[in-house]
N, C-alpha and C positions, 0 to 999 in steps of 0.2 A: 480735318476734319472738320463738318458742320457739327455745328449745335442742334442736336435734335433730342429730344425728348420724349420717350417709348409711354401712351399713359395703359398703365396698370389696365391685366384682362379684356384691352382692346381688341374690336371687332369691327368690318368697315360695317353701315348700316346696309347696303345695296351690293350688288356681282358687278365688275366688273361692266361685263356692258349694260348694267342698267343704271350704270356711274358715268356713263357714257353719254347717254342718250336724259340724264337726268341735269346734266352738266348744259347740251345744248336744250334744255327747256327753262332750269335756270334765267340761262341769255337772253331767252324769246320774250319767260313772259314779263323777268323786273325789265326788258328796253322800255318795254310799252308799260311797267308802274313808274315808270323813270321820268318820260314823254310825255304821260297827261300828267304827273303831279308835277311838270316845272313849267310844261308848257312848252317845252324845246325837237327837234330833229334832228335825228340822223343826218352827216355828211361826210365826205368821206377826210381823211385825216391822212400827212405824212408821212410817212416809216425814218425821216433826215429830213433837217434842215440844214442851211449855206451857217457855216463856223460863222462869218462874219455879222451875221444879219443881229443877232440878240436875244434867238425869237426861243432857243435852249436853255429850256428851265437847271438854273443850275442850281435844285433841290436845297441841300443845306451849305456849297459853296466851295465842299471838297471829293465831287466826288467827280471820277476823270468818267466824261461820254468818249462812248467809239470812234473814231472819227477814222474818216478814207480822202486818198483822194479821186476825182473827176480828172476822166484821162481828155474830157476837151478840152477844158480850159485849163488845167491845171488848180483851180479851187476843191477847197477843203470844204468838208460837209459832217455833218453827227448824227449817230443814231438819236433817235431825239430819248427822254429820258422820264419825260410830260410836255404836253401840253400846253400848259399853264397859258406864255404866254400868246403862242399860235393861233388857239381861238380868238381871242381877242380881236386879234388883228382880225381875221378870220366875218369875227361878229361885224365890224365895221365894212373889212372891204364889201361879204354878201348884203348890208348894206340889210341890216337888223333892227327890227325899236324897242324899244322898249316893251316890255313882258313876256319877250321870244327869245328862246334861246338852239342853243347845236348842242350835239352829246357828239361824242366820234368811241371808235371802237380803237383804242390805243390801247400797242402792240412797240411796249422799251427794253434795253438792253442796260443794267446797272453794273457793269462789271466789278464795286466796291461793294456791294452787297455785303453782308456778314448774314453766312446763311443758318438756315435755321429752319424748325418747324413751320413755319410763314411768310421766309425771308426766299426769294430767289433771283439768285443772275436773271428772270428772264418776266417781266413784269405788265403785267393786262389787265387796263382798266377803260371804267363807262366814261372818259373826261367829258365833263361838260362847263357848260359856258350861259351865261346869261344874261340882257343888258336892262342894266336897271335904271330906277332916274339919280338925278342925287340926296334925293326926298330917299330913297330906299336905305342910305346907307348907313344902317342905324343898328344893335343890335335885336331890337324886334323883327328888321324884317330879317334877317340873320336867323336866327332862332327859329321862323317858321318858316322856314325854308330848312334847315338840317329836322322839323318832327314832319313834312310833305314828303319828305326823301327816308326816314325812318316805315314810316309807315308803308311806302312801297319795297321796302323791305321786311315788312310784317305779310304787307297781302301779297308777296309773292311765295312764304313762306304754307301759308294756309293755302294755295294757290297748287303746290306741290305736293303738302301731306295729302291731298284729295289724288291726287297720284300716285304716291310712294306715301299708304297707311303705313310703314313701320320706321320712316324717319321720324325725331323728336319735335312734340312742339315747343315751340320758342316764340307763336307770339305773343302771348299772352301776359311774356316776362317781358319782352324788347320793345316794344312797345311804349312805353311811357320813358321819354326822356328825361336825367336830369343836367340841368347846363350849371356849369361851375367855370371860375377862372380858374388860370393856370395860378396865380397870388392866391388865391383862398385856396388852392391843394396846398403849396405848400405852408400853407398858417395852418392846417390841421395836422398837417404830417411834416412838421420842421427839420423832423435827422429823418427821414426819406428820401431815396433815388427818388429820381423820376418816375421812373417806374414802378417802384415800390408804391408810389400816391397813388397811380394809375389804379392798379392791382386792386391794393386796400381800400379807394370810394367802390368802384368797379362790380366788384365782388359784394359786396353788399348794393349798391343800384340797377345795377347790370346792364341797364342804356346811358350812357351819360357823352355829355359833350361839352368839352373842356378847350377853351377859348384862352383866345389872347396871348397868342404861341411865338414864340420870336424876340420879341424885347426881355435883355433881364428882369428879372426880377427884385423880390431886395435883398437873397441873398445872393446878388452880383452875374447870376447864371440861368439865361433864359432855360423854359422848361423842356422843349427842343429846338431842337437850330431850324431853322425859317429861311427860303433868300429874303435877298431886301426889297426883292423886285416885281413879285406880283401879290401875294395877300395882301393887306393890312393888317400891322400884326395888331393891331386895338381888331379888330374885325372878325379877327379868323380861328378857324381849331380842330378840333379830331373831334368825327365819332366814336366811340367802342362798347363793346357791349359785354357781358362773360362771355370765353366759351368754355362752358361744362366740361367741352373732354379732353381740352388743353389743361384744366384750370387759371387762365389766366387772361388780362384784359384784352383785348381784341381790335386793334384798331380796323375799319374796317370805310372808315374815307375823310382826308384830309381836304378842307374850303374853308370859302372864307367870301366874304367882300376884296374889294384887289383897290388894289394903290390907285389913291388919284395920284394927279402930280402935284401935291403938298405934301403926302406920305410918302410916294416914293422917295421925293428930294429927305424928307428926312429920312427914310431909309436907309437912303445910299449912304449919306456922309455915318451916321452909327455903326454899321453893314461896316468900313473902312473900302469899301470900292464904287468911287465917285468914279475911277475907269470907266466905268461903264455908262456915262453923259453922254461920252462919245457913242455909241452906238447907236445903228438905226433905229431900231427898236424905242428905245429909252429916250433917244432923243424926242420921238413924235408925242410920245407921252407925257415926257413934260412944256412940250405944248401942249397938252391936248385934245390934239389930236384923235384919240380914242373915246370912245363910250364908257359906262362907268360897268360893270359889271359886278357877275358873283357867277363863282366855277369851282369847280375841286374836277377829285378823281376821286371812285367809289375803285375796290381793287375786287375784280371781276375774278377771278380763283379764292380772296378772303373768303366772299359771297357763295362761291359754290362750298367751299370747304366748312363755311357755318353753316348753313345751311343741309349740305350733306354727314354733319356729324362725324368729319376726316379729322386726323389728325397728322399729315400733313401734305402741302401744299403737292408736294409732286406725286398725292392722289390723285391733282385738276388740273395738272396741266406736265407738259413736257417739258423736262429745260437738262441741265445738268447738273450732277451730285458726287463727289470723290468715292471709290468703291467702299471706305468704310460704314460710309450713311446709307447707300448699297443693301448691305452685307445689314446690319444694324436692323432695318427697314424689313430685310426677306425676313430675318430669323424672328421677326415679331407680328410678323405676318400684312403687312403696313404696303400696299401691292404701287410700287413704284413706276410711272408707265415713263 
């Protein structure tokens, strides 16, 4: 059985019909807000990529991608786990210039995901990427982009509440972002786990950006795992908000300024992933053939959960769940799609 938490006296804010309608509206409204905030446009994206290309996202480096053989030539493809690398290649191939970018409606399968209220085998994201200059590779630019994304979320929240007044107001507490590094968070709560640190900090500050994730901290451990070949570990982070329905810190986005040839070189060695240097994508990046970019993923189902006050991700997306989870949800009035 997946790990499931049933909030006390939980009741869905909207009917099943209105929930489905609201999901569509959130997708439309937030896409518009995100494009305006970041100066990006929608593009079509692949469901799978060649296994030999090195374009699939390795996430934390331990997740197994779903793969299959193509009958025509016997080559192998992998269902995407995210589009972090594909987007950067697309920006180069499409000849996008500094200040402009793209987003795609990404659908992925992560078969090794540990299932609970907010995690599913099926992942859907607004996966975005934007060309920047070498001079934009700094914390100030990263923070301004985080603020723009949070404002897009809050603007979407305000427009949804105009349509559905029964939804709880989130904007006043979410719009102000508190920035903290993963090392500063460890220094504040040295005897806590990373998740416990996040909960304590985000409960107080409501919206936080925890930065510098991937490299080891002073305790010898990273705050969380990050693949070495997409984010620069010194210029990345997670956007988390306090989820009142679940009573926990709730990640809505992982993002960052992408690796330069120099930081990729360092991080591949640090992560014991030097074998990736022989992949086409990594060769081109190390040779300086890709533009400097910033990018990330914003969970579509996660955002819908947050704005609609849902207790389980299965209320806003159709996925697979074990029978015990379905039974527990049904008995608690949580209607799983």
